[in-house]
Residue, then its C-alpha position, 0 to 999 in steps of 0.5 A: m500500500i503506497q503512502f503519500t507524505t503530505i508536504n505543507k507550505a512550511n516544509l517547502q520554505t525550509m528546504p533551500t536553507t538546508l541545501a545551502i548548509i551542505p557545502e559549508l559542512a563539506f568544507l569544514a570536514i575537509v578543513g578538519v581532515f587537513g587539520l587532523i593530519i597537520f596535528l598528527i604531523l606536529l605531534k610526531f615532531f613535537k617531542i624532538w622539537l621540544r627537546a631541541k628547544l629546551s636544550g638551547a639548540p632549537v630546530s624549526m618544525g619545517s626543518l624537521v618535516g623536510m628531513w623526514l621527507r628526505r628520509v634523513p634520521f632527524a632524531l640523529i641530526v637533532d641529537s648531534r646538534i644538541t651534543s655540539v651546542k652543549a659542548g660549545l660548538e654551533f653546527t646547523t642542521d643543514m651542515l649535519e644533514a649534508h654530511y649524512l647524505s654524503g655517507g658520513d658518520v655524523p656522531e663520529v664527526i661531532l665527537s671528534m670535533i668536541a675532542a679536538d676543541k677540548a684538547g686545543i687542536t685546530l680542526s675545522f668541520d669540513r676537515a673532520c668530514a673529509i677525514d671521516i669520508a676518507t677513513k670510511d673503508t679503512g676500519k678507522t674513524v675520524l675520532e680515532a685520528v683525533r685521539t691519536s693526535i691527542n694521545p700519541m701511539v707507538i709503532d714497532v719497527p719492524a712491525v710485529i705482524s711481519g714475523n721479524n723481531k729485529i732489523t739486521a744491518v752490517a757496519k763497515d767492519g763487516i759485523a752485522v748488528n740487530a736493531r729494534a726501534r719504537v717510533t712515537v707518532r701522533t696524527n697530523l690532521d692536516r695531512f691525514v687525507g692523502g697522507a701515507t700510513e704506518e707502513t711507510i713510517i715503518a719502511r722509512v725508519g727501517e731504511g734509516i736504521v740500515t743506513s746509520v749502521g752501514s755508515a758506522e766504521s765499526y759495530k762498536h760505535v753502534l753499540e756505544n751510541p745507539d742514539n746516533i741511529s735515532k738522530l740520523v733517522l730524524a734528520k732524514g725527515v721520514d715523516a714527510s708526506t705521511a699522515f703522522e708526525i714523529l715525536s721520537i725514535d727510540i732504539a729499544d734493543v741492539d746487539v751483535a748478530d754475525n761476522i758477515g765480513a769474515r764469513l764472506q771472506a771465507e766464502q770468497a777464499e773457498a770460491d777462489k780455491q775452487v777456481a784455482q783447482a779448476k784452472a789446475e785441472m785444465r792445465r793437467a788435462a792439457a799436459v796429458a793431452v800433450e803427452q798423449e800427442m807426443s806418444a803418438k808422434t813417437q809411435e809414428m816415428r818408430a813405425k817409420v824406422v821399422e818401415a825403413e829397416a824393412g827396406i834394408p834387405t831389399a836394398i841389399a838385394e838390389a846392391f847384389r844385382s847391380g854389382n855394388l855389393g860383393i859376397m865378401d862385403y855381405v859376409k863382413y856385414q853379417n859378421v858385424k851384425a852377429d858381433t853387434k847382436m852378441r854385444d847387445s846380448i852381453a850388455g843385457e845380461d850385465g844389466e840384469a846381473q847388476e839389478 
């Protein structure tokens, strides 16, 4: 059953007023939503904003929102700024945010700046940021560099990890000397970026030790005045272009290693003896060769004699045929030959009897 509502004159008069109110309500609803969003955002940053304000390091709400939109940890930046302000250093959030976006460690930089300021070391914020970026993949930090500048460290020469306990050098008299040094250094912050590391210091000091000992007339001079090594090495300026400044070089230990000169002379004498023996062997071999050659020549001459003797009967026969030799001459020749043979036989028997 359909029911019809009766619209009277009064209802028709109120309908335009209701339709006029609807846009205003929609606008108020939109404003309310935006206001709620803004309130929630302000509520998100209100705590950190209030902490910065009460700490004397105020940060604007717009800066906090901007860092949030740029995905920068605004709490870290604000806390770092509070730490710096409390330490008497003033850094803006833009400076800290820029270093963070470049891949740096903001808290490390702030702590290093505070440590340098308290120790009276001149260190700019840009220099600290550069050191922090440069040492990012080396396992070191800018804070360690500043601490080393404040509290010097000791470098062993040679390095412990090398497996060698001492450096061996030879004086002019041929005596080897073992030496071990300890180098006290501190960080040179102005040369830290791009400067050579500890390995260069170790190599240069080791070279200086070898040079100092090698220039000594005797090993006794080295043992008597080991500080001469330190003076020579320091005079060479081995810390040039390095990230460190050498404060002192101390010779921790020095002793005699070996008589290198005598050993080398003995080895040289042995080598000379072998050379002489080789030359003598060459001469002996040459003499043997000459002897063999002479024996061969002797045999050759004997062969010629035998050949000549073999031609005697032929010559005698030829003399008979030509009439140059008579029978009586031949008989006398045979007698002389028999007499000579007898004499040779007697001489042989006497020789055997004498023996």
